[in-house]
N, C-alpha and C positions, 0 to 999 in steps of 0.2 A: 172899860173907859174913856178912853179917846178918842171916840165917834162922834164927838160934840162937843171936842176940844177946835179952838180956832189956831190958823197955822199958820208958820211964819211966810210970806212971799217966796216965790224961786225967783233965779235969778239966769240969765245967760252965761255963757262960761266965755268971762271976756278975760285975756290976758292978766288981769290981776286977779280974779278971781283962781282961773288958774296955779298962779303961782303962791298962793293963800291956800290953796290945795295940796301941792306941794309941800310947802310948811308941814302943813299941818302931819302928811303924812311922812315929813320927816321926823318927824318931834316925837311920834307915837313908838312908845314903844314894843307893843300888841297892837294885830291889825286884825278885828272879829267882819270875812265878810260875810253879808249875805246875800246870795246871788237870785235873783228871778227870769223870767222867760224875756226880757230887756235884754239883759245882759246878752244870752246867743242870739236872739231876734240882733242885734247890734253886728255879731260876726257872721250874721247871713244865714241862718235857718230860721228863716221865714218860713210860714204854710200856704204861702198863698201864690198867686200871680204867676210868674215866669218860672218858680223853681217847681211848683206846683205842675200846673202844666207840662212841664219838663219829663217827672218822672210818675205823673197819673194820670195823663190824659185818655187814657182809656177805660182810665175807674169812671172819670167826667162824663165822659159821653156815654156811656152805660146806665150810669145808676146817677147823674144828675148833682149831683154836689161840686162846688168848687173850692174848696180848700181841704188841706189833708187834717186838720182837726173833724173837722162836719164827719168826714171818712171814716174816721176813727169810731164814732156811734153809730154809722150807717146797720141796719140788721139787713148782715149779708145772707143770702139762704142758704148757704151750704159753709160745711168748716170748710172745704178747698177754696172756695173763695176769699172766705175772710180772712186765711191765714194769706192768702197770694199778695192780699193787701195791704196785710200788717211784719210783712216780711220786708217786700219793699219798706213799710212807713219807717221798722227799725235800721234797716240799713241804711238810708238814706242820713237819716237823723241821730243814729249810733254807732253806726261804722267808721261810715266816711270823715273826714274832718271838714268842720265849719270853709266856708270858703272865705273870712278874713280869718286873721291870727289874732283876735284878740284875745283870748285867753291868753296868748304867752305873753303879748304885750304887761297885760294885770300880771304874773307870776312873776315877768324879771320886776314890778317894780316894788311887789311884796317880799321877794325872795331872802332875802336879808332880813325880817322882822319875825319874829313869834305872830306867826301866821294860822287861823283857821277859819274852816269855810262851812257854812250852814247855807246850805239851798235845796229850794224847792223843784231844781231842776230836774231830766232823768236826764239826758243826754249825754255823759260820761267826757265831756267837754275839760272838766278840769283836771281829771286825769291825763285825756291824750295830750293836755300842755307841759305837763309833768308834773303838777303839783303833785303833794306827798299823800298818795292816798290815805294815812293815817290821820290826816287834819283835812279830811273829808268827811261832812255826814248829808250824806241825800237822802232827806226823810220821808218824802213821795213815792219812793220807790229810783227801778232803772230801766229802761227800754232792753238792756243786754238782761235780764235775768224773766225766766217762765218760771211759776208758783203753780200747786195745784188750784185749781179752781175752785173745789168745795168749801176751804183745804180740808185733806186730810194730814197733813203735817206743815209745823212751821219752817219750811224749810226752802229754797228757792236755787233755782237751775241753771247754769251758762246756754246761751243761745245760740252764739254770734256762727259757730262753725253748722248749727243747725238753719239759722238765717240764712246764710249763704246759702244752701242749697234749696231754698224753697226759692230763692232768688234767682238760681239760675236754672233751675227746674220747670219752673211756673209758663206753663204756656196758656192762651186764652184767658187769664185771669183767673186760673187755677191751678193748685199744687197738685202733683201725685197724691192719693190718698196715703200713703206710705208715711210721707211727714209733716201729717196732723199731729202736731208735738199734744204729750198724752203725760201726766204726773208719773215717773218712774215707779212709784210709792207702792202706788194703789191702780194705776192704769185708766183716770179717769182724766177728760179732755183736761188740757192745760192751760192755763192764762196767763196775762202779762201781770209783773209785779207792779200795779201803778194803785196807786190809794187812790181809790170812788168810791166804796163802800167798807163794810165790815169783813168782808174777805182778806185783806190785804194781809201778805205774811210779811211781818216784821224779823227776818229770820235771826240769828246771833251775829252775822254779820251788821245787820242793822243794829243790833243791841249794842255792842261794842263802840259803834262809831258813835252812838247816842252817850256812851258813858267815859270815852276820850272827851265828847263834846263837855259834857258836865263837869271835868275835871281841870277841863281849861279856864269855862268861865270861874271854875274857885282858884282860880292861879288867879285871874285880873278882874278880881269887885271891885280892885283899886287900884290905883296908879294911872301912868297916861295909856290910855287904850281909844283906838280909832275903831268906831260903829262905821261901818263902810257898805252902806246898803245900793246895791245895784240893777238898776232894772225888776225891783220888787213891785207889782201893782195892787190890786186890791182884793182879791177876791180869795185872798187866805192871809190877812195881815197878824192873824196870830203866831205865825211863825214867827217872821223874820221881822216885821217893821215895828208893831210894840215894844216887842221885846226888847230890843232894840232903844225905843224910847226910854223905856226904864231902866235900864240899866246906865244910859248915857245921865237919865236923873239923877239916878242913885249915888253914881260916882263925882265926884266934880273935877276928876282929870281927866274925864271923858272927853270924846266931843265925837258927834251924828254927823255924817252925808252921808246926802243920799241925792244920786244921780238914777234919770229916770225921764225922758221926754217927754214931756207934757205933764210929769206925775209925781213932779219934786217938792216935797213939802214936808214942814216938821211944825211939833205942838209950839207956840207962843213959850210956853216954859223952858224950851229949849235956845231962846234967842241968848244968842253972843256965843253959844257953844254948838253952833248946828254950822253948813250949809247947804243950801238945796240947787242942784242945777240942773236945768234943764235944758239938757241936752243927748245928744247923742253918746251913749259911751263910750265907744271905738274914739270917734273922734278926739274925746275927752281925753282917754288912754294915751293917744299916740301924744299928743300936745305935752302929756308930764312927761312924757318920756325923749321930749323934741325941745331944744336949744332954743324954738325959735317963738314966742311967747305973742306975739303982736295978734290983737285982732282978727 
């Protein structure tokens, strides 16, 4: 219903807008964070350039792709090569901390609020930054989980120990055959627990998080609620963006803030109850934590 809706103009994060954002955050009784890939990119989890070359220059030279995301879809000829790539991918994007402490800054800003996080990110950054895991809903999966590729069951399996072994023991872009992951229930090949098709497993933990999110929404149908959207693009607007717009429209006490470099916008129906900031998320959050509000 929003695809043809005219949108408000975004603005740069001047000292006046930063101060306005600060007041909105301070006045909110509840904060629902909707986080997309732009938040992790601001924290330094970029999939191209120097970071890609640092970890995947050998794969780039042999197979020709030039970013981590494209490599995730490459038809590697053998599972030992496939998992050499993916184990490295998981290690640098899930096991290692982000280069910049943006998530820690965000946690500091909302720690005294009744806060919940809805995210399409799969990199575990919220938990690494100290967010309460019972207030997180990772809708699209987790780099730290395997599932059966079939799947034979609605279960997922922690993978960090095995991933670290694959990274440590791989040679010439291959892992030992005995490390190729398999489903512990049926023995078929394992797969990443990432939502890409109808085989995605929504395990007991996923459903428990969904129920906690639903309960949070029921508790905050009314009142002073800040819907804070950070780095959400246009690939899956039905998960975060459109619901945030709708709930803000339905609750006169709610306010919508969108921070996204080059993609910050809101419908005209939210004029006066929305703030769209076309800026780097990390720079804005750092400014909120600073007493220096100069332009």
